[in-house]
N, C-alpha and C positions, 0 to 999 in steps of 0.2 A: 439252240433253240435247249437250254438249259435245264438242268432239274431234273424232278421225278415225277412219275406221270401217276394221277390219281389212284387210291385203292380200288381195285375190280372188287364189287359186291355179288358178283351176277352168279351164274351157275356151276357149280365145282368141275363139271364134266365140260365146259369149251374147248376149246381151242386158242392158239395165242392170238392168233390175228381175230378172232372174234371178243374176245377179253382186249386186245388193243381198241379195237373199233368203239367198244363200248363205254370208254374211256376219254372219246372224242378223236382219236388219231386219225388224221384222212388219208395217211398214207401209207396203205397197208404193200407195197410191191416190195419184192424177195431183197432190192438191195439196201432199203430203208431197214427191213427185218436183217441184214447180216449187220449194217449200222448200230442198231438197237444192240444186238449181240455183242457186239465188240466192245461197246462203252460197258459193258456188264459182263465181260470176263471172258467171253466165249470169242476170241481173233481166230480161231479156225472154224465158225460157227457153218453145219451141215444143213441143220433145219431136223434134226433126228429127234426123236421121241421125246428121250433126256431132255435133251438140250433146251426145246418148246415147255418140259415140264417146269425145269427149272426155271425158267423165264417167267412164265407163267405164276409161278409163287412167288418170286421177287412185285411181281404186277398186282396180286391180291395183299402182299402186305404194305405196298406203298413204294416198295424199295426197287424197282425197277426205272435206272436212270434213260433219262430222253435221248 
């Protein structure tokens, strides 16, 4: 699946998982989140707050790669 996720327009204090779910992502497994992170510049994604926040910011701007 190529392209970008649609812009997330929900609550600003949401989690990355909730944001992805809100834009229609069905696979919310850890493995899939790791793959999304890799595609968006986090090859060693560990699930830290700062990483999740950065990925959520990309989701809010429509810049998160699928």
